[in-house]
FIZA-431503 format. One record per atom (N, C-alpha, C, O): x, y, z negated. Coordinates in steps of 0.02 Angstrom, whole numbers, padded with zeros to 5 digits, always signed. Layout:
BEGIN
XYZ
...
This chain:
BEGIN
-00127+06750+05694
-00179+06699+05696
-00228+06707+05639
-00288+06701+05649
-00203+06719+05579
-00246+06728+05521
-00290+06789+05529
-00348+06789+05507
-00264+06842+05560
-00303+06903+05571
-00362+06889+05617
-00417+06915+05607
-00351+06846+05668
-00405+06828+05714
-00460+06788+05677
-00519+06799+05689
-00440+06743+05634
-00488+06703+05596
-00528+06748+05550
-00588+06740+05543
-00493+06794+05517
-00528+06841+05473
-00577+06885+05512
-00633+06897+05489
-00556+06908+05570
-00600+06950+05611
-00661+06911+05635
-00717+06936+05634
-00650+06848+05656
-00706+06806+05678
-00753+06791+05621
-00814+06792+05630
-00726+06778+05562
-00767+06765+05503
-00808+06827+05485
-00867+06822+05469
-00776+06886+05488
-00811+06948+05473
-00867+06960+05523
-00922+06982+05504
-00854+06947+05587
-00905+06956+05639
-00964+06909+05628
-01021+06929+05634
-00948+06846+05611
-01002+06797+05599
-01044+06818+05539
-01105+06812+05541
-01012+06842+05486
-01050+06864+05427
-01093+06925+05443
-01150+06929+05420
-01067+06970+05483
-01105+07029+05503
-01168+07007+05542
-01222+07034+05530
-01160+06960+05589
-01217+06936+05628
-01269+06903+05582
-01329+06916+05589
-01246+06862+05536
-01292+06829+05490
-01329+06878+05446
-01390+06872+05436
-01293+06927+05420
-01325+06976+05376
-01372+07022+05414
-01420+07048+05385
-01361+07031+05479
-01403+07074+05519
-01464+07038+05546
-01504+07067+05583
-01472+06975+05529
-01532+06939+05550
-01518+06884+05600
-01564+06855+05628
-01455+06870+05613
-01439+06815+05657
-01432+06838+05729
-01451+06893+05747
-01404+06795+05768
-01392+06808+05839
-01456+06797+05878
-01477+06740+05887
-01487+06850+05901
-01549+06843+05939
-01610+06830+05895
-01665+06821+05922
-01602+06829+05830
-01658+06817+05786
-01705+06876+05783
-01688+06931+05804
-01763+06864+05757
-01814+06917+05751
-01815+06943+05680
-01816+06904+05632
-01815+07008+05674
-01815+07037+05607
-01886+07035+05578
-01935+07030+05614
-01888+07039+05512
-01953+07042+05479
-01992+07103+05502
-02054+07103+05501
-01956+07156+05523
-01989+07217+05546
-02030+07203+05609
-02085+07229+05617
-02004+07161+05654
-02041+07144+05715
-02104+07106+05698
-02158+07121+05726
-02099+07058+05653
-02158+07020+05633
-02208+07066+05598
-02269+07059+05607
-02184+07112+05557
-02229+07159+05524
-02263+07204+05576
-02322+07220+05568
-02228+07222+05629
-02257+07263+05682
-02312+07224+05719
-02364+07251+05735
-02299+07159+05732
-02350+07117+05764
-02412+07111+05720
-02469+07113+05745
-02402+07102+05655
-02458+07096+05608
-02497+07161+05604
-02559+07161+05601
-02461+07218+05603
-02495+07283+05600
-02535+07295+05664
-02591+07321+05661
-02507+07276+05721
-02544+07284+05783
-02608+07242+05782
-02661+07266+05803
-02603+07181+05757
-02662+07138+05751
-02715+07171+05707
-02774+07173+05725
-02694+07198+05650
-02742+07231+05605
-02774+07291+05637
-02834+07302+05632
-02734+07332+05672
-02759+07393+05704
-02808+07376+05761
-02861+07406+05767
-02790+07327+05802
-02833+07307+05858
-02898+07277+05831
-02952+07294+05855
-02893+07234+05781
-02954+07204+05753
-03000+07256+05723
-03061+07254+05732
-02972+07304+05687
-03012+07357+05656
-03050+07396+05710
-03110+07409+05703
-03014+07416+05763
-03046+07456+05816
-03095+07412+05855
-03149+07436+05874
-03078+07350+05868
-03123+07305+05904
-03188+07296+05866
-03242+07294+05895
-03183+07291+05800
-03244+07284+05759
-03286+07348+05762
-03347+07345+05764
-03252+07405+05762
-03288+07469+05767
-03323+07474+05835
-03382+07492+05838
-03287+07459+05889
-03317+07462+05956
-03373+07411+05964
-03423+07424+05996
-03364+07353+05935
-03415+07301+05937
-03479+07323+05901
-03534+07310+05924
-03470+07357+05845
-03529+07382+05808
-03567+07434+05849
-03628+07433+05852
-03529+07479+05882
-03561+07529+05925
-03597+07495+05983
-03654+07512+05999
-03563+07446+06014
-03594+07410+06070
-03656+07371+06048
-03706+07370+06083
-03652+07340+05990
-03709+07302+05965
-03769+07346+05954
-03826+07327+05971
-03758+07405+05926
-03813+07452+05915
-03838+07481+05980
-03898+07483+05992
-03792+07504+06022
-03811+07537+06085
-03844+07490+06134
-03893+07508+06167
-03818+07429+06139
-03843+07381+06188
-03895+07333+06158
-03922+07291+06194
-03908+07339+06094
-03957+07297+06058
-03941+07223+06067
-03985+07182+06084
-03878+07205+06056
-03856+07136+06062
-03793+07126+06020
-03761+07174+05999
-03777+07064+06007
-03718+07047+05967
-03662+07021+06012
-03676+06996+06067
-03599+07028+05990
-03545+07002+06031
-03547+06926+06035
-03566+06891+05987
-03528+06900+06093
-03526+06828+06104
-03455+06807+06123
-03419+06846+06155
-03436+06748+06105
-03372+06719+06126
-03313+06765+06113
-03270+06772+06157
-03310+06796+06055
-03254+06840+06039
-03192+06798+06024
-03195+06750+05985
-03136+06817+06055
-03073+06781+06044
-03017+06831+06033
-03021+06889+06051
-02964+06805+06001
-02904+06845+05990
-02845+06808+06019
-02845+06746+06022
-02793+06845+06041
-02734+06813+06069
-02676+06862+06071
-02685+06923+06075
-02617+06834+06067
-02556+06871+06084
-02538+06849+06155
-02521+06791+06165
-02542+06894+06203
-02527+06878+06272
-02458+06900+06291
-02436+06955+06274
-02423+06857+06328
-02357+06875+06354
-02365+06928+06407
-02412+06928+06447
-02317+06976+06408
-02322+07032+06454
-02267+07031+06506
-02281+07019+06565
-02206+07042+06487
-02150+07047+06533
-02112+06981+06535
-02100+06950+06483
-02094+06961+06595
-02055+06900+06601
-01981+06916+06609
-01963+06970+06632
-01940+06869+06589
-01867+06876+06594
-01846+06857+06665
-01844+06798+06681
-01830+06906+06705
-01806+06891+06772
-01850+06844+06810
-01911+06854+06815
-01820+06791+06837
-01858+06743+06876
-01884+06685+06834
-01918+06641+06859
-01867+06685+06769
-01891+06630+06726
-01964+06641+06710
-01992+06694+06723
-01995+06590+06681
-02065+06596+06662
-02073+06610+06588
-02127+06598+06560
-02020+06634+06556
-02023+06649+06485
-02037+06724+06475
-02008+06766+06510
-02080+06739+06427
-02098+06808+06414
-02048+06840+06366
-02017+06806+06326
-02041+06906+06373
-01996+06943+06328
-02033+06993+06285
-02002+07026+06242
-02098+07000+06294
-02138+07042+06250
-02210+07017+06250
-02233+06983+06296
-02245+07036+06197
-02314+07014+06186
-02356+07072+06161
-02330+07120+06132
-02421+07068+06173
-02468+07116+06144
-02529+07077+06121
-02550+07028+06152
-02558+07101+06068
-02617+07069+06038
-02679+07098+06071
-02683+07158+06085
-02728+07055+06085
-02791+07080+06111
-02850+07041+06083
-02844+06984+06061
-02907+07073+06086
-02971+07043+06067
-03017+07052+06127
-03019+07105+06157
-03053+06998+06143
-03101+07000+06198
-03169+06975+06173
-03173+06930+06132
-03221+07005+06200
-03289+06984+06182
-03336+07000+06239
-03321+07042+06282
-03393+06967+06240
-03444+06980+06290
-03509+07001+06255
-03523+06981+06199
-03547+07041+06290
-03612+07063+06267
-03663+07051+06323
-03647+07062+06382
-03722+07030+06306
-03776+07021+06355
-03825+07079+06347
-03867+07078+06303
-03819+07128+06390
-03860+07189+06385
-03919+07185+06432
-03916+07154+06485
-03973+07218+06412
-04032+07220+06455
-04042+07290+06485
-04091+07302+06520
-03996+07335+06472
-04001+07403+06498
-03978+07406+06571
-03936+07366+06593
-04005+07455+06607
-03985+07464+06677
-03914+07490+06683
-03876+07466+06725
-03895+07538+06642
-03828+07568+06645
-03794+07563+06577
-03788+07614+06543
-03771+07504+06557
-03743+07497+06490
-03680+07538+06479
-03667+07562+06424
-03640+07548+06532
-03578+07587+06523
-03593+07661+06511
-03558+07694+06472
-03645+07687+06543
-03666+07756+06530
-03688+07765+06458
-03670+07814+06425
-03726+07717+06434
-03750+07721+06364
-03691+07717+06316
-03689+07753+06266
-03643+07673+06330
-03584+07667+06287
-03541+07730+06289
-03516+07753+06238
-03533+07759+06348
-03494+07820+06355
-03521+07875+06310
-03483+07911+06277
-03586+07882+06308
-03617+07934+06267
-03602+07924+06193
-03595+07972+06156
-03598+07861+06171
-03586+07846+06101
-03512+07846+06082
-03495+07847+06023
-03467+07845+06131
-03396+07838+06118
-03355+07899+06140
-03296+07892+06157
-03386+07957+06141
-03353+08019+06163
-03288+08033+06126
-03241+08062+06155
-03283+08014+06062
-03223+08029+06023
-03161+07994+06049
-03105+08013+06030
-03169+07943+06092
-03112+07906+06119
-03097+07925+06191
-03064+07887+06227
-03120+07982+06213
-03108+08009+06281
-03120+07956+06335
-03074+07939+06372
-03181+07931+06341
-03195+07879+06390
-03189+07904+06462
-03208+07961+06477
-03163+07862+06505
-03159+07877+06576
-03182+07815+06615
-03171+07758+06595
-03215+07829+06671
-03237+07775+06714
-03183+07757+06764
-03148+07801+06790
-03177+07694+06777
-03131+07668+06828
-03166+07608+06860
-03164+07553+06833
-03198+07621+06917
-03236+07567+06949
-03294+07545+06906
-03337+07584+06889
-03294+07481+06888
-03348+07454+06847
-03326+07447+06774
-03351+07404+06738
-03280+07490+06752
-03260+07487+06682
-03256+07556+06650
-03246+07607+06684
-03264+07556+06586
-03260+07616+06545
-03198+07609+06501
-03195+07565+06458
-03148+07651+06512
-03084+07646+06477
-03081+07696+06419
-03104+07753+06424
-03052+07672+06363
-03047+07712+06302
-02976+07707+06275
-02939+07660+06290
-02957+07757+06235
-02892+07752+06200
-02900+07778+06129
-02942+07821+06114
-02857+07750+06087
-02858+07768+06016
-02786+07760+05991
-02765+07704+05974
-02749+07815+05988
-02678+07810+05972
-02643+07772+06028
-02650+07789+06086
-02606+07719+06010
-02573+07679+06061
-02613+07617+06082
-02588+07574+06117
-02676+07614+06059
-02720+07559+06077
-02762+07578+06137
-02778+07637+06146
-02780+07529+06177
-02825+07542+06233
-02883+07491+06231
-02877+07437+06202
-02937+07510+06262
-02995+07465+06265
-03032+07480+06330
-03027+07534+06358
-03068+07430+06352
-03115+07443+06407
-03174+07396+06403
-03169+07337+06386
-03231+07426+06419
-03293+07389+06428
-03300+07382+06504
-03287+07429+06541
-03322+07324+06526
-03331+07317+06598
-03393+07276+06613
-03412+07231+06576
-03424+07293+06670
-03481+07255+06693
-03458+07210+06750
-03406+07222+06781
-03498+07159+06765
-03481+07110+06816
-03535+07110+06869
-03593+07093+06854
-03519+07129+06931
-03570+07133+06984
-03610+07068+06994
-03669+07071+07012
-03579+07011+06983
-03614+06947+06995
-03648+06920+06932
-03676+06866+06933
-03644+06959+06878
-03676+06939+06815
-03713+06999+06785
-03688+07029+06738
-03771+07015+06812
-03809+07073+06786
-03821+07068+06711
-03840+07016+06685
-03808+07123+06677
-03819+07125+06605
-03759+07105+06564
-03757+07117+06504
-03710+07073+06595
-03650+07052+06558
-03602+07111+06552
-03587+07145+06601
-03578+07122+06490
-03530+07175+06477
-03472+07144+06438
-03483+07112+06386
-03412+07152+06463
-03353+07126+06429
-03317+07182+06392
-03319+07240+06412
-03284+07163+06338
-03244+07210+06299
-03175+07180+06290
-03168+07122+06273
-03123+07221+06303
-03054+07202+06289
-03022+07259+06251
-03026+07317+06272
-02991+07243+06194
-02955+07293+06154
-02885+07265+06145
-02876+07207+06128
-02834+07308+06157
-02765+07283+06153
-02717+07336+06130
-02730+07396+06135
-02660+07312+06105
-02606+07356+06085
-02552+07356+06138
-02557+07320+06188
-02501+07397+06129
-02445+07400+06177
-02399+07340+06169
-02400+07307+06116
-02360+07325+06220
-02313+07269+06214
-02261+07280+06159
-02238+07335+06147
-02245+07225+06124
-02194+07225+06073
-02141+07175+06095
-02156+07118+06110
-02079+07198+06097
-02025+07155+06122
-02009+07098+06073
-01991+07110+06015
-02016+07037+06097
-02000+06976+06059
-01996+06918+06109
-02039+06912+06153
-01945+06878+06102
-01937+06821+06147
-01990+06768+06136
-02016+06760+06081
-02006+06732+06189
-02058+06681+06188
-02044+06628+06135
-02089+06606+06100
-01981+06607+06128
-01965+06555+06079
-01978+06580+06008
-02006+06543+05967
-01959+06642+05995
-01970+06670+05928
-02044+06680+05915
-02067+06669+05859
-02082+06699+05966
-02153+06710+05958
-02189+06644+05943
-02232+06641+05899
-02171+06591+05979
-02206+06528+05969
-02189+06495+05902
-02225+06452+05878
-02132+06515+05873
-02114+06489+05806
-02148+06526+05749
-02147+06503+05692
-02178+06584+05764
-02208+06627+05713
-02275+06598+05691
-02315+06577+05732
-02287+06598+05626
-02350+06572+05597
-02411+06611+05620
-02466+06583+05623
-02404+06675+05636
-02460+06717+05655
-02480+06714+05729
-02527+06747+05750
-02443+06675+05769
-02455+06671+05840
-02522+06636+05855
-02532+06579+05833
-02566+06668+05892
-02631+06640+05911
-02643+06651+05985
-02621+06701+06014
-02677+06604+06016
-02697+06610+06086
-02767+06585+06094
-02780+06525+06085
-02814+06629+06110
-02883+06610+06123
-02921+06583+06063
-02966+06542+06072
-02904+06605+06004
-02939+06582+05944
-03003+06624+05933
-03002+06684+05946
-03056+06593+05910
-03117+06632+05895
-03103+06684+05840
-03063+06672+05795
-03135+06741+05845
-03126+06794+05795
-03195+06825+05780
-03237+06831+05825
-03205+06842+05718
-03268+06873+05696
-03264+06948+05704
-03220+06980+05675
-03309+06977+05743
-03308+07049+05753
-03362+07085+05713
-03374+07145+05723
-03396+07050+05668
-03448+07082+05630
-03428+07092+05559
-03467+07119+05519
């Protein structure tokens, strides 16, 4: 009986020292913060290129951690990725062609009405809207990072749809 109590105590201590049962390590939070920094840096770079190329400034720029994968049939997410979104009001006839010429270093490819780019494990796309001539949207995002919804919503760095400065 005493051996079982000692074994259970040792197991409990091991779980606590390892970060708790189901808890999130500081490494995961550091990874989320690094992704935010990387996405913001690239979004600001792309925004600067778009501002110069399209002769306009970004409008309604927001940042968010979006839930990606859901747990089975539940509505709770098990991973998140950080993204930045912004809009530009361009007066050019072919804004995506002009952007492609300026963004060759990111291997741009066309997909329908969007221009897709990659930079390491980050992705971005500029897109036009058929029913809104001159409107160009930008989305920059990182890959999903595994973290439970409860842990994510408890984190101080969690943001959804907050305004962000891209200049």
